[in-house]
N, C-alpha and C positions, 0 to 999 in steps of 0.2 A: 226451217230453223238452221239446217246445216248451211244453207246458202247465206243466211244472215250472219252466222258466226264466222263463215269464211270471209265474208265481205268486211266485217269489223277487224279481222286479223290483218287485212290489207292496209288498214289505216290506224295503227296503234297509237300514234301521237295525238291524233284527233280525238280518239275515244278517251284517252287519258286526260286530255285537257278538259273535255266535257265533264268527266267524272269529278275532277278537282273543283271545277266551277260549281257543280251541283252541290258538292259537300260544303263548300264555303257558303253557298246560299242558305243551306239548311242551318249552319252554325250562326250566321248573322240573323236569321229569322228568329231563332230561339236561343240567343246567347246567354240569357240569365240561367236557363235550365242547364246549359252546358258548363257554365262557370260553377254552378252549384255542384255539378258532378265531379269536376276537376278538383274542387276544394277538399274533397274527401281524401285525396291522395297527396296534395301539396299544401304547404303553409306559405301563404302570400307574404306574411311579415318577414319570414326568414329570407325570402327572395329579395325583399326591399333592402334589408340590412347588408346582404351580400353584394349588393350592387355597388360598383366602384364609383367613388366620387369623381365628379368632373373637375378637371383642373381649372383654377381661376387665373386669369391673366391680368397683369398690372401693366398698364401702358405708361411709359415714361417718355417725356419729350426729349428730343434729340440733344438739345443744349444742356439739359440736366444730366443726361447719360454721359455726354462728353466731359462735363465738369467733374463728375464722380470718377471717371476713368483717369483724368489728369491727376486728381488728388491721390489715387491709388498708386500711380506710377511715381509721384513725388515722394510718397511714403516709402516705397521700395528703394528709391535712390537715397533717402535720408538714412535708412537703416544700414546702407553700405558705407556711410561715412565713419571715420574713426571715432568721433565723439559718441555717436549712437552705439558703436560697438562696445564702448566702455560703460555708458550710462544704462543701457537696457538690461544688461545682466545684473547690475547693481539694484535696479528697481525690482526685478524678479526675485533677487536674493532677499531684499528687504521684506517683500510680501511673504516669502517663505519663513523668514525669521520671526515675523510677528506671530505667526501661527505656532511655530515650533517652540518659541519662548513660553507661550501659555501652556503648551503640553508638558514641557519640561518642569515648569514651576508646579503644575498640578501633580506631577509624579513625585517631586520633592515634598510637597505638602502632604502626600499620602504615605510616603515610605521613608522620609528623612528623619533625622533626630528631632527632639523637641525644639531646640533652638532653630534648626533649619526650617522646620514646619512653620514657626511663627514668622520668619522672614519671608518665606514663600507666600504665605497667606496675605501678608501686607502688600506684596507686589501684585498678587492676583486681584486683590480688591481694587487696585487702581486701573485695571484693564477695562476699557470701555469702547475700544475701536474695532473689535471683531464683529463679524456679521452674525445675524441672528442664528443661522444654521450652525455656525461654529460654536456659539454659546450653548445651543441645544445639545450638540455632540459632547462638549465638555461636561455639561450637566449630567448626562447619562453615565459618564465615567466616574463622576465625583462620588465619594463615599459620604456617610453620615457625618463623621467627625469634621471633614473638610467643609462640608456644606454649612454646618453650624458655625464654624470659624469664619467663613466668608460672610454669613448673615450678620454676625456680631461686628464685623469690620466695615460694614456699610458698602458691601459689594453690589454690583448691578443685579437687579432681580432676575435677569435672564440666566444667571448662573444656576437657577433652581428649576428642577423638573416641574412642569405645570401639573395642576391638580388632575387626578384621574377623572374622566368624564366631566370635564369642566363645564361644558354647555348643558349638562343634564341635571335636573333637580328631582330628587326622589319624592314620591308622593308622601305627604306627612302621615298618612294613615299607616303606611308601611314602616316609617321611622318609629312611630309610637309603638307599633306591635313588636318591633325588634328590640327597642329599649325595654319594653315590658318583660320580654324573655330574659334579657340580661339581668335586670334588677331582681327578677323572681328567684334567681340562683343565690341571691344574697340574703334572703329572708331569714335563714337560720343563723346567720352570722351577726346580724345587727337588728336590734329591736326597732330602731327608727325606720327601717325598711318596711317592716310589717305595719307600723303606724301610718306610713305614707301610702301604702297600698290600700289599707282599709278606708282612709279618709279622702285621698285625692286621685289615686291611680287604679281604678277598677279593671277587671278583666276586659281586654279589647275584643271587639267583634272580629270574627274571621274575615280576612281580606280576600275577596273574590271578585272576579269580573271587573276589575278597575285597572286603569293604566298605572304602571309602576313608576315611570319616569315622565317628566315634562321637560320641554326645552325652554330656554331662556325667553324665547319669543312668546310662548304660551302664558296666558294670564293665570296665575295660581291664586285662587280665592280660598282663604281660610275663614271659617266661621269663628265667632268669638270663643266658643267652647274649645275648639281645637287649638286656637292660638294660645289661650290661657293655659291649657293643659300642657302644651309644649314648653311654655315658659316655666310652669311649675316643675316639670320634670328637669329642666335645665338647672333651676335653682337648687333642687334636691340633689342633683349630681354634684354640684359645687359643695354641698354639705357632706355628702357621703364619701367623696374622694379625698377628704382630709384624713380619713383612716387609711394608712399605707396598705393594709392587707386588702381592703375592698378596692382601693385604687388599682392595685396590681391585678386583681381579678378582672376588673372592668377593662383594663388595657389589653390583657391577654385574650379576652373574648371579642376583640375587634371594636372596642369602644371608640377609638380614634376615628374609625371610618364613619361611624354613626354621628360623631360630633361634626365631621365634615359635611354630612348631609344637613345637619342643623344650621351650619354656617351658611349654606346655600339658601336655605329657607328664610333665614333672618338677615339676608345680605344688606338690607336697608335699615335695620334696627340696631343702632350702636349700643343701646343699653343691654339688649339680649346678647350681642356679640361680646360685650365686656364680661358678662357672667360666663359665657362660653370660654373666654380666654382665661378666666380664673380657674376653671376646671383643668385646662391645659397646664396652668402653673402648678396645680396640685400634682398632676401626673408627671411633670418634668422632674420632680425631686426623686422619683423612683430610679433604681439602678437600671442601666441598659435601656433607658427610655428613648435615647436619641435615635436608635435604629427604628423603633416603632414610629416616631415622629417623621423620620425621613421617608420610610416606605409608604406612609399614608399621605405624603404631600404637604405636611403642615409646616415644614421649614420655609418654603417659599411664601406661604400665607403669613406666617409670623414676621418674615422680613418685610412684607408689604405693610403690615400693621404697625411696624416700627416707624414708618414714614407717614402714617395716617394722621390727619388733622385732629382727630379726637384724642384728648389727653389720656383717657382711661385705657384705650387700646395701645397707645404708645408705651405707657408704663408697665402694664401687665404683660404685654408681649416681650418687652425688654427683660422683665423678670423671668419669664419662661425660657428665653434664649440663654440668659445667664446661668440658669440651672442646668441646661443641656451642655453648656460649653465647658467640659471637663479639661480641655486642652489649654484653657486660659491660665497663664502663670499666676494671676491674681484671682483664681476661681474661688467663689464664695456662694454657697447655696442660700436661697431665700425661701423659707417656708411660708405658710399662710400667715396673713396679717402683716407681713414685712414687705415693703415695696422700695426698690432702689430708684430714687428720683435722679441721682447723678452719682457716678457715670452710668450710662445705659448701654455703653459699648466697651470694647476692649481698650485698655490703657497700658502704656508702657511702664508706668511707675505706680507704686502703691500710694494710696491716699495718706495725707498727713494728719487727718483728723476725721472723726465720725460725728456728723451732725444728725441727731435723732429728733424728729418731730412727733409729738404725741398729742392727738386732738382730744377734745373733751366730750361731754354728753351731747348726743345727737349730731356729732360732727363727722368729718371725713377728710381724707387726704385732699380731695378736690373741692371741699366745701369750706373747711376751716381756714385753709391757707390761701385763699384767694385775695386778690387786690381789693381794696375797699371800693365799694360802689359809690357812685355819686348820689344815689338815692338812699335814704335811711333804711337800715336793716330792721326786719321784724322777725321775731321768733315764733314759730308755730309749734303748738304742743303735739301735733300729729304729723310732723314732717318725717322724712326718711333720711337715711345716711347717704353718703356720697355715691357709693357703689350700688345703692338700692334706690336711687332717686327716680322720680317720675318727671323731672324737669325736662325741658327740651334739650336736644343735643347741642344747641348753640352755646350752652354754658361751658361745654368742655372743649370748644375749638381752641386751637393754638395759633398765636401769632398772625401771620398773613391771612390765614383762612378766616379768622374771626373778623379781621378788618375788612376783608372782601365782603363778608356777610353784612357788616354794619353799613357799608357804603351803598347798599341797595341792590346788590347783585344776587342775593339769595332767593330761594323759592318763596319764602314767606312774604317777602316784600311784594312779589308779583301777585300773590293771592290777595294781599291787602289792597293793592292797587285795583285789582279787578272787582273787588267787593265794593269799593267806594267810587266806582265810575260815575254812578248817577249823581252823587253829591258834587263831584267835580264839574259835571256838565251844568248843574244848577248855579254854581258859583263862578262859571267861566266869564260871564259878563262883568262881574265885579272885579275879577282878577285882571281882565284886560284894561279896565279903567285905571287900576292901581299901577299896572305895568307901564302904561303911557305916562303917568305922573312920575314914576321912578326914572324912566328914560329921559324925561325933560330935566329932572333934577341932576341926573348924571351928566347930561350935556353941559349944564351950567358949571358943574364941578370941574369938568375937563377944561373949559375955557379959563376958569380961575387958575387951574394948575399950570396952564401955559404961561400965565403972567407971573407966577410965583418963581422966584429965583432960587429958593432954598430946596435942597433935596432931602426930604424927610424919610425917616425909617418907617417901615411898615408897622402899623399899629395892630395890636391884638384885637380881634373881633369881640365886641362886648354886646351882650344881648340886652342889657338895660343900663341906663345912665347911673352915674355915681350919685348917691344921695348922702353926702357927708356934709355936715354943718360947718365943721372946722375948715377954714380956707386953706391953712398950711398943710393939713393932712390930705385934703383933696388934691392939692397941687403935687404933693409927694407921690400919691397913688397914680395920678395921671402921668407923672414923669416915669415911674416904673413901667407903666403900660406902653409908653412911647419909646423907651430906650430899647435899642436892638440888643445891646449887651451891657452888663454892669461891670464897672471897674473894680479893682481890688480894694478900694477904699469903702466899698459898700459892704454891709452885713445883712444877709437875708435870714430871718428867723424861721425855723422849721414850722410848718403849718400845724403840726400836732405837738407843739411844745408842751411839756408837762404843766399841770396846774399847780402841783406841789411836789416836793421831794424831801427825802430824809437829809439830815445834816451832813452825813458822810458821803452822800451821792455826788458823783462827778459826771459831767457829760458835756458834750458840745451841743448847744441849743441853737446855733446859727452856723451859717456857712458864708465864706467870702464870696463877694459878688462875681469875681472872675471864675469861680468854681461852681456857681449856681447854674443848674440846667432846669428850665421850666418844663416839667413833664405833665402839666395839667391838661391832658389831651385824652379824649375818650377813646381814641384809636389805640393808644399805648396801654393796653390792659392785659393782665395775665390772670389765668385761673389757678395758677399754682406758683407763687413767687419763689418758694424754696427750690423749685425745679428749674425755673427760667432765670432768676436773678442771681442766686448764689453762685452757680457755676461760672458766671462772668466775673464776679468779684473775687471768688476763691475757687479756681478750677481744680486745685489739687486736694479737695476734700471729698468725702463720700457723704451724700445726703440721703437719709433713709426716712421714709414716712411709715408710721404705724397706723393701721386701719382696723377698726373693730366695730361691731354693731352694738348699738345701745338704744334705749328708749326712755321716754318720760313716763309712759303709762304702760300698764300690763296689756293694753289693747294692741300693742305692737305685735306683729306676726313674724318677727325675725327668728323666733325659736319654735315655730309651729311644726317643723319637720321632725324634731327630735325632742322628747321631753327632758332629756339630760341637758339640753342647751339652756334651760331656764336657770340652772345653777351658775352659768358663766357670768351672770350679772353681778355677782359678788365681787367687790374690788380685790379681795385677797386672791380669789381663784383666777381672776383675769390678769392680775399682776404676775402670778406664777407662770401662767401660759405665755404671756408676752416675754417674760424674762428668759424662759427656755428657748423660745424661738429667736430671740435676739442673740443668744449665745451660739445657736447654730449658724447664724450669719457672721460669726466671728467679730462682733462689734467690740471695739476697744483693744484689739490685738496689736500691741506695740505702737499704739497711737492714742491720743487723748480723745475724750468724748465730750460733746456739748449737748445737753438735753434742753429741749424747748417744749414745755408743756402748757397747753391752754386748758384752763378750768380743771375738769376732773383728770386731764392728762398730767397735770402737775402732781396730783395725789398718786397716780399710778407710778410716776417717776420716783417719788420718794419711797414707795413701798418696794419697787423693783430694786432700788439701791440697798435698802435695808436687808432684803432677802438675799441679795447677791453677796453682801458683806459676810454673812454667816454660812454661805454655801461651801461645800467641800469640793465642788467641781471647779477646776481651774478656769475653764472657759466662762463659767458664770461669775466667778470671783473677779475676773478682769473687768466686768461691767462696773463694779464699784471702785476697783483700784485705778482704772483709767479715767474716771470721771474728773473733769477739771472745771466745768462750768455748768450751772443750771439756771435756766430762765423760766420764771413762773409768770404766766400771763393770766391774771384773774383767777388764781387758784384758791379755792375755798379751804384754807388750812383749818378753819374752825367751823366749817359748815356753811350752808346757804339758806337764806330765808325762804327760798322757793320750795324747799322741802316741807315747810310748815303747812302747805296747802292740803296735805293729805288729812289733816285734822278737821278741816272745814269742808273739803270737797272730795272726800275719799270715794263717795258713791259715784261721782261723775268722772273723776280723773283716774281713780284706781292706780296710784303711783307705783312705778316699777321699783325693783330692788335698788337700782342705782340712786334713785331719788330718796328712798328711805334711809340709805346709808349716809347721805349728805345733809342730814338735819343739823341745825345750829347746835353747837356744843355737844355733838354726839360723842359718847365715850370712846368709840373706836377711832374717830378722827383725832380727838385730843390725845389719845395714847400714841397714835402714829406720829403726831406732830412733836410730842415730847421726846420720843425716841429719836426722831430725826434731828432735833435740836442738839441732843447729846452727841450724836455722830458728827455734827458740824464742828463741835469743839474738840473732837478726838480724831477719829479715823478720817473724817472728811474736812479737816481743818484747812487743807489746801484748795478746797473747792470754792470758786467764786459764785456768789449768788446775786441774781438780778430779779427783782420782783416789780411787777407793774400791775396797778389796780385800775379799775374803771371809775371814771368821774362823771358819767352820764347814765341815766337809766335806760333800760332796754324796753322797747315797745313790744308788747305781746299781742299777736294778731287775734288770738282766741277771745280775749277779754278787752282789748283796746285800752289798756292802761299801762303806764311806765312802771318799771320795777328794777331796783338794783339787785341783780342776781347774786353777785358776790360783793359784800360790803368792804369798805376800806380796812376795817378792823380785822376782818377775816382774811384778807389778802396780804396783810402786813406780816412779815416773818421776823422782824427785828434782827436782821443779819444781812449784811451786804447793802447794795444800793436798792432804793425803793422810790418809785415814781407813781404819780397819779395823773393819768392822761384824761383828756376831755372826751374820750370815746366811750361808747357803751360796751357791754360785755362781749358782743359778737365782733365788734370792730377792733378789739385788742390784738387780734391775730391777723389783721388785714391792714398793712401799711397802705397809705394813699398813693405813694409812689416811692421811688428809690431814695430820694433826698428828704424823706420824712425822718423825724426823730426816732421813731420806733425801729425802722430798718437800719438806720445808721448806728444806733446803739447796739443792735444785734451783731452787726458787722464788726463793731469794736470788740465785743465779747469773743467772737470767733478768732479775730486777728490776735488778740492777747493770748488766747489759748494756744494757737499755733506757734506764736513766737515767744512763748512763755519761758522765762529763765528765772527760776525761783532762787531766792537768796539761800546761802548755806544753812541759815538758822531754821528755815522752814522745810528743809529737805531731809533732815535726820529723822530716823524712825524711833518711836518710843516703844519700849517693851509692852507686851500684852498685859501683864499684871498691872503696870502703871496706868494703862488706858482704863482698865476696869475700876481702879481706885478713883480715877477722875470722873468716870461715869456716875459713880455714886454721889459725888460732890456737886456735879453740875445740875442746876435747876433750869426749868423753862422760864424764859423772860416774862415777868408779870406785865400787865398792861399799864399800871401806874408808874409815874416817873421815879418815885422814891424807891419802890421795889426794884425798878430797873437798875438804879444806881447801886443798890445793895448786891444785886445779882452780878453786875459788872465787876464790883470789888472782889466778890468771891471767885469770879473767873480769873482775875489777875493772880490771886494767891494760889489758885489751883494750877496755874501755869508755872509757878516758881519751881516746883520739883523737876519739871522738864529742863529748865535752864541749868539747875544744879547738876542734873544728870549729864547734860552736854559738856559743861565745863570740867567735870570730874573725869570724863573719858577722853578729853581732847589732849 
């Protein structure tokens, strides 16, 4: 052994090499077990990540490299020229100025005086050339007051901070549970909350082991029960937030954040979003609510809704922003039931007049005041109001969006096309034959046109040939169709010219040919003509729409959330509520008022004015004092025959309070009419009256028979102008187009009110005691002609003391 060890020591390199080779051989033979042993001490993944990436080389051809180097040298030489020395600093300075101007204007908008803030906001709203990152930076510096001002001035939506967790949608079960907790704190303060909990909103199951948030890519499926419950809760929140105390509590407990979660869930449901927006409108009236809206991200969402194609979202979001904009020099709050149709943004000047639209029974802002449909209207006994409608969202589209939908670009058309594919394949052979025949006929027509020396104007497309027996009349109609434009010697009669009118009535029933514009086109349609037509003809007026819920039968569920809502159906209670809310909106402050009431809306108008006349509140008094014109469209001054149905079909229909109060010759209606007629001859003697009655029956869908809802005798007021149109009750508020008699007559009323210059004889004021003496002498005009003559004679003698009083004091 000693000899062996000494021999090995003589050759250390050889022995070491043999040892290394032997070790490597063992490792290679059992490498799996060796790797498993090393993995206990080292992490292979960490070693991979720490490995340095290999550089990637890009090979460029020599001629490309040479050209790029030449351009680089040329650029360096150009920069040394004297022109570049002057221009380049200017360009850099201009880029810096564009950014610094926005920053300085934003500083002025936040810290300047009121006049400086208004000017700065107008300039900021025009800026749209900045980069997205610059807008985001400015949005983070912006405060609540400036953000609201920019949103009302039509600024770029990049001015507003995006919604928190924009791509995440909260699980509806969590939303229901959190809303249940908030509403449970209101049980002791409001009886209707207890009623809602007991009937519709039971205790929610504990939320465990489910995902709290979903992404936008994930499909969120709601069963019918969850979807209906969410919508019921949303509708109830709209009801309960009308109470300022409960609305304040809801907002302080983070209600706006939960409403944002509901907005993400109902992103594609415009009807649910409109109800959600009405909740925001109720909350926006509260003091210091702008900060809560800003911190929860609602300012940017409302700015987007103001540009939404849906009419409901446009109007309600504009109302919400108007309530938040306390920095507006023309600031006016809009409580529940009052909607500003124009203007919906900031204006430099105050309006010259207030135009107030009040719909009737079963109506709504976006139902009553639509343009007349080409198809006949039908009245359903179980329909819903405009803001509670179940109709498709196409009804509420505006302008170009609706035309785009009608031209076949919408989703519904695609569905219909896919559903009728088989029918089209079956009729394909016949269509090909017809197409070949049409092409042959077109070829013949083209050959004839080449030989024709006259250049003809384009004819209007006609779906069917004229079937007129009189040759002269047929030639006249054909001439009108073929003429490109009419000359001034033509007179075009309005299509809705009245069937009859009172003797004192005056109006233009035709228009000159050179002023006539043919608007008989399905594409030119509006769902709210007071909002879209009036601002173009009278941009300096304020248009207000009144909206309230009503029903024909007690089966309607609009008052199901609160038992106290059932009493709101009485016309006296409803008129008081609307009067107080109109006074909050400062209607009639230093400007005249024009009231336009359809059906029951005319009765509400009369009662509002009578109540306002006797009020001690100056803001309410100005409703009566500033009234200059009233337009009654099918108003049942002496009741409606439709109310008689309750005697025959009370078991089936169960008529509502509104219907019961509008019975023919109802004492309450007659008393109201008598008092209003007295006011027209005393304190309202400067008010112009225009009454329009229906001349055609209305078709009822429930029973399929026509009925005059308001008769001519009931609609006649024996004061001012009176017309009977050939339209039914529903079409009285729906002009067929702008150059119709109905719309042009309304424009004339508004124009006369704005430009009104009363004669000195009608401007003096009569003492209060003299007015009371005259009220005792004035009688309501009887229906017979003899009694009418007697009444007019008495009225003349009653007016003599006024003239003597004037002459004696002059």
